[in-house]
C-alpha positions as CSV (number, residue, x, y, z in Angstrom):
1,X,0.3,6.1,6.8
2,X,-2.5,7.2,9.2
3,X,-0.1,7.5,12.2
4,X,2.5,9.3,10.1
5,X,0.1,11.9,8.7
6,X,-1.4,12.6,12.2
7,X,2.1,12.9,13.8
8,X,3.2,15.2,10.9
9,X,0.2,17.5,11.6
10,X,0.6,17.3,15.4
11,X,4.2,18.6,15.1
12,X,3.1,21.5,13.0
13,X,5.2,20.6,9.9
14,X,4.2,22.1,6.6
15,X,1.9,19.9,4.6
16,X,4.0,20.3,1.5
17,X,6.8,18.4,3.3
18,X,4.7,15.3,3.6
19,X,5.4,14.0,0.1
20,X,9.1,14.2,0.8
21,X,8.7,12.3,4.0
22,X,6.8,9.6,2.2
23,X,9.5,9.4,-0.4
24,X,12.3,9.0,2.1
25,X,10.2,6.5,4.1
26,X,9.7,4.2,1.2
27,X,13.2,4.7,0.0
28,X,14.4,3.4,3.4
29,X,11.8,0.6,3.2
30,X,13.2,-0.5,-0.1
31,X,16.8,-0.4,1.2
32,X,15.8,-2.6,4.1
33,X,14.0,-5.0,1.7
34,X,17.2,-5.3,-0.4
35,X,19.2,-6.3,2.6
36,X,16.3,-8.6,3.7
37,X,16.4,-10.4,0.3
38,X,20.1,-11.0,0.5
39,X,19.8,-12.2,4.1
40,X,16.9,-14.5,3.2
41,X,18.8,-16.1,0.3
42,X,21.9,-16.7,2.5
43,X,19.7,-18.1,5.3
44,X,17.9,-20.4,3.0
45,X,21.1,-21.7,1.5
46,X,23.0,-22.1,4.8
47,X,21.1,-25.1,6.2
48,X,18.9,-27.5,4.1
49,X,15.3,-28.1,5.0
50,X,15.4,-30.6,7.9
51,X,12.7,-32.3,9.8
52,X,12.9,-32.2,13.6
53,X,12.4,-35.1,15.9
54,X,8.8,-34.1,16.4
55,X,7.0,-33.8,13.0
56,X,5.6,-31.8,11.4
57,X,8.1,-29.1,12.5
58,X,11.0,-28.2,10.2
59,X,14.0,-25.9,10.3
60,X,16.4,-24.6,7.6
61,X,15.7,-24.2,3.9
62,X,12.8,-21.9,3.1
63,X,11.8,-21.9,6.8
64,X,15.0,-19.9,7.8
65,X,13.9,-16.6,6.2
66,X,10.6,-16.7,8.1
67,X,12.4,-17.5,11.4
68,X,14.7,-14.6,10.7
69,X,11.8,-12.2,10.0
70,X,10.2,-13.1,13.3
71,X,13.3,-11.9,15.1
72,X,13.2,-8.5,13.3
73,X,9.5,-8.2,14.2
74,X,10.4,-8.5,17.9
75,X,13.1,-5.8,17.5
76,X,10.6,-3.5,15.6
77,X,8.0,-4.0,18.4
78,X,10.5,-2.8,21.0
79,X,11.5,0.2,18.9
80,X,7.9,1.2,18.3
81,X,7.0,0.8,22.0
82,X,9.9,3.1,23.1
83,X,10.0,5.8,20.4
84,X,6.5,6.1,18.9
85,X,4.0,8.4,20.5
86,X,0.4,7.3,20.7
87,X,-2.1,9.3,18.8
88,X,-5.8,9.1,18.1
89,X,-6.2,11.6,15.3
90,X,-6.8,15.3,15.7
91,X,-9.9,15.8,17.9
92,X,-11.2,19.4,18.5
93,X,-13.2,20.7,21.4
94,X,-16.4,20.4,19.3
95,X,-15.7,16.7,18.5
96,X,-14.9,16.0,22.2
97,X,-18.1,17.7,23.2
98,X,-20.1,15.6,20.7
99,X,-18.4,12.5,22.0
100,X,-19.3,13.3,25.6
101,X,-22.9,13.8,24.5
102,X,-22.9,10.2,23.4
103,X,-22.9,10.6,19.6
104,X,-19.6,8.8,19.0
105,X,-19.7,6.3,21.9
106,X,-20.7,3.1,20.1
107,X,-18.5,1.2,17.7
108,X,-21.3,1.0,15.2
109,X,-21.8,4.8,15.2
110,X,-18.0,5.4,14.8
111,X,-18.0,3.2,11.8
112,X,-21.3,4.4,10.3
113,X,-20.2,8.1,10.3
114,X,-17.0,7.5,8.1
115,X,-19.1,5.4,5.7
116,X,-21.6,8.2,5.3
117,X,-18.7,10.6,4.7
118,X,-17.5,8.3,1.9
119,X,-21.0,8.2,0.4
120,X,-21.2,12.0,0.5
121,X,-17.7,12.6,-1.1
122,X,-17.0,10.7,-4.4
123,X,-13.3,11.7,-4.1
124,X,-12.9,9.4,-1.1
125,X,-14.6,6.5,-3.0
126,X,-12.4,7.1,-6.1
127,X,-9.3,7.1,-3.8
128,X,-10.3,3.9,-2.2
129,X,-11.0,2.2,-5.5
130,X,-7.5,3.2,-6.8
131,X,-5.9,1.8,-3.6
132,X,-7.9,-1.4,-3.7
133,X,-7.2,-2.1,-7.4
134,X,-3.5,-1.1,-7.6
135,X,-2.5,-2.8,-4.3
136,X,-4.7,-5.8,-5.3
137,X,-2.7,-6.2,-8.5
138,X,0.5,-5.8,-6.5
139,X,-0.4,-8.6,-4.1
140,X,-1.5,-10.9,-6.9
141,X,1.9,-10.1,-8.5
142,X,3.5,-11.2,-5.3
143,X,1.9,-14.6,-5.5
144,X,2.6,-15.1,-9.2
145,X,6.1,-13.7,-10.0
146,X,7.9,-16.8,-8.8
147,X,6.0,-19.3,-11.0
148,X,6.2,-16.9,-13.9
149,X,10.0,-16.6,-13.8
150,X,10.4,-20.3,-13.0
151,X,8.4,-21.3,-16.1
152,X,11.2,-20.3,-18.4
153,X,14.1,-21.8,-16.4
154,X,15.3,-25.4,-16.1
155,X,16.9,-24.8,-12.6
156,X,15.6,-23.1,-9.5
157,X,16.1,-19.3,-9.8
158,X,17.9,-17.4,-7.0
159,X,14.6,-15.9,-5.6
160,X,16.4,-14.0,-2.8
161,X,18.6,-12.1,-5.2
162,X,15.7,-11.5,-7.7
163,X,13.7,-10.1,-4.8
164,X,16.6,-7.8,-3.9
165,X,16.7,-6.6,-7.5
166,X,13.0,-5.9,-7.3
167,X,13.6,-3.8,-4.2
168,X,16.4,-1.9,-6.0
169,X,13.9,-1.0,-8.7
170,X,11.4,0.0,-6.0
171,X,13.9,2.2,-4.3
172,X,14.7,3.8,-7.7
173,X,11.0,4.5,-8.1
174,X,10.8,6.3,-4.8
175,X,13.8,8.4,-5.8
176,X,12.2,9.2,-9.1
177,X,9.1,10.3,-7.4
178,X,11.1,12.8,-5.4
179,X,12.3,14.3,-8.7
180,X,9.0,14.2,-10.5
181,X,7.0,15.7,-7.6
182,X,9.0,19.0,-8.0
183,X,7.3,19.7,-11.3
184,X,4.2,17.4,-11.5
185,X,1.2,16.9,-9.2
186,X,0.9,13.5,-7.4
187,X,-2.3,12.8,-9.4
188,X,-0.5,13.2,-12.7
189,X,2.4,11.1,-11.6
190,X,0.0,8.4,-10.6
191,X,-1.7,8.5,-14.0
192,X,1.5,7.9,-15.9
193,X,2.5,5.3,-13.3
194,X,-0.7,3.2,-13.8
195,X,-0.2,3.3,-17.6
196,X,3.4,2.0,-17.3
197,X,2.4,-0.6,-14.7
198,X,-0.4,-1.9,-16.8
199,X,1.9,-2.3,-19.8
200,X,4.5,-4.0,-17.6
201,X,2.1,-6.6,-16.2
202,X,0.7,-7.3,-19.7
203,X,4.1,-8.8,-20.8
204,X,3.6,-12.2,-19.0
205,X,0.3,-12.6,-20.8
206,X,2.0,-12.8,-24.2
207,X,5.7,-13.7,-23.4
208,X,7.4,-16.6,-21.7
209,X,11.0,-15.5,-22.1
210,X,12.6,-15.1,-18.7
211,X,14.5,-12.0,-19.8
212,X,11.4,-10.2,-21.0
213,X,9.3,-11.2,-18.0
214,X,12.0,-10.2,-15.5
215,X,12.5,-6.8,-17.2
216,X,8.8,-6.2,-17.1
217,X,8.6,-7.1,-13.4
218,X,11.5,-4.7,-12.6
219,X,9.6,-1.9,-14.4
220,X,6.5,-2.8,-12.4
221,X,8.4,-2.7,-9.1
222,X,9.7,0.8,-10.1
223,X,6.1,1.8,-10.5
224,X,5.3,0.4,-7.0
225,X,8.2,2.6,-5.7
226,X,6.5,5.7,-7.2
227,X,3.0,4.7,-6.1
228,X,3.6,4.5,-2.4
229,X,4.7,8.0,-1.7
230,X,2.5,9.5,-4.4
231,X,-0.6,7.7,-3.1
232,X,0.2,8.4,0.5
233,X,0.3,12.1,-0.4
234,X,-3.0,11.9,-2.3
235,X,-4.7,10.1,0.6
236,X,-3.5,12.7,3.1
237,X,-5.3,15.4,1.0
238,X,-8.5,13.5,0.2
239,X,-9.3,11.6,3.4
240,X,-10.3,13.8,6.4
241,X,-8.0,13.5,9.4
242,X,-10.9,12.9,11.8
243,X,-11.8,9.6,10.2
244,X,-8.5,8.7,8.5
245,X,-7.7,5.5,10.3
246,X,-11.2,4.1,9.9
247,X,-11.5,5.0,6.2
248,X,-8.0,3.5,5.5
249,X,-9.2,0.3,7.1
250,X,-12.4,0.3,5.0
251,X,-10.2,0.6,1.9
252,X,-8.7,-2.8,2.9
253,X,-12.0,-4.7,2.6
254,X,-12.4,-4.5,-1.2
255,X,-8.6,-4.9,-1.5
256,X,-8.7,-8.2,0.3
257,X,-11.8,-9.3,-1.7
258,X,-10.0,-8.6,-5.0
259,X,-7.0,-10.6,-4.0
260,X,-8.9,-13.6,-2.6
261,X,-11.3,-13.6,-5.6
262,X,-8.3,-14.1,-8.0
263,X,-6.3,-16.5,-5.8
264,X,-9.2,-18.7,-4.8
265,X,-10.3,-19.3,-8.4
266,X,-6.9,-20.9,-9.0
267,X,-6.2,-19.1,-12.3
268,X,-3.2,-19.8,-14.3
269,X,-0.4,-17.2,-14.3
270,X,-1.3,-15.5,-17.6
271,X,-5.0,-15.1,-16.6
272,X,-4.0,-13.7,-13.2
273,X,-1.8,-11.1,-14.9
274,X,-4.6,-10.3,-17.3
275,X,-6.8,-9.3,-14.4
276,X,-3.9,-7.3,-12.9
277,X,-3.7,-5.4,-16.2
278,X,-7.4,-4.8,-16.2
279,X,-7.4,-3.5,-12.6
280,X,-4.5,-1.1,-13.4
281,X,-6.5,0.2,-16.4
282,X,-9.5,0.9,-14.2
283,X,-7.2,2.5,-11.6
284,X,-6.0,4.9,-14.4
285,X,-9.6,5.8,-15.1
286,X,-10.4,6.4,-11.4
287,X,-7.3,8.5,-11.0
288,X,-8.3,10.6,-14.0
289,X,-11.6,11.4,-12.4
290,X,-10.0,12.0,-9.0
291,X,-7.5,14.4,-10.5
292,X,-10.3,16.3,-12.3
293,X,-12.2,16.6,-9.0
294,X,-9.1,17.7,-7.0
295,X,-8.7,20.7,-9.3
296,X,-12.3,21.8,-8.6
297,X,-12.4,21.4,-4.9
298,X,-9.9,22.1,-2.1
299,X,-8.2,19.4,0.0
300,X,-10.0,18.2,3.1
301,X,-8.8,20.0,6.3
302,X,-8.8,18.6,9.8
303,X,-11.6,21.0,10.8
304,X,-13.7,20.0,7.8
305,X,-13.3,16.4,8.6
306,X,-14.1,16.9,12.3
307,X,-17.3,18.9,11.5
308,X,-18.4,16.3,8.9
309,X,-17.9,13.5,11.4
310,X,-19.9,15.3,14.1
311,X,-22.7,16.1,11.6
312,X,-23.0,12.5,10.6
313,X,-22.9,11.3,14.2
314,X,-25.6,13.8,15.1
315,X,-27.7,12.5,12.2
316,X,-27.3,9.0,13.6
317,X,-28.4,10.1,17.0
318,X,-31.6,11.7,15.8
């Protein structure tokens, strides 16, 4: 997201086109994921899990999709190397001058300044809380959807095809966002999305029927498809360009803590989904506050972010 927003601004495109770009990006991502799920299912079924002559190495079975994904990662690396431009964010003459003066030279100073920016702007903290809680619930869902569906079946479900169906729902959510964004703000779209997502992930707490659980998971995946482009647009407005990459990485710290906290406690599936529902409810509250603040104050601009970063760096240097 950080690279995309910076490249979008560097090419001089209108900011209102960014939400459309995010929508198409995640639509394409879901389309690739559908194909990946079908290929993974075919690869896993083609050759049974087999031990090599030098244990503990195996091939075939559930190892095949991982081997296949490694090949695509190599292809992606080559494409990124050839076609992607390098960028370091938008840096003005004022920021470069401050950097030459030594204010932004150390890694600790470059990290401290964005943290102070977050402390001074509650909107950034609210945005980070929403990101951590929603994406945390999503990753917990990733670890728990297979045992939840398997619990109501006597045979092994076709996980590859189910995953492909999830991605179809996700792609539908991205397309729905493109329609909703024409009449609703991203903040309002996310409010409704969090409510529906919380209701969907509450189903496995009370129901064990495979049909009910699978339907609820499809609804949640549609919410995920709406979330990515909507949240990408909100973050592009709330987080200053000058510190975007650093702040996005800071958002990952509580996200990982939330996921590890749930997984390491070895909760049963219903309890894990209870915490997911609770986190989505808190995300709804944070987005409500963020939407109220966004109506009272303008979006952060590149110049505002640069000046704030320089001011914080100058304070550190005193």
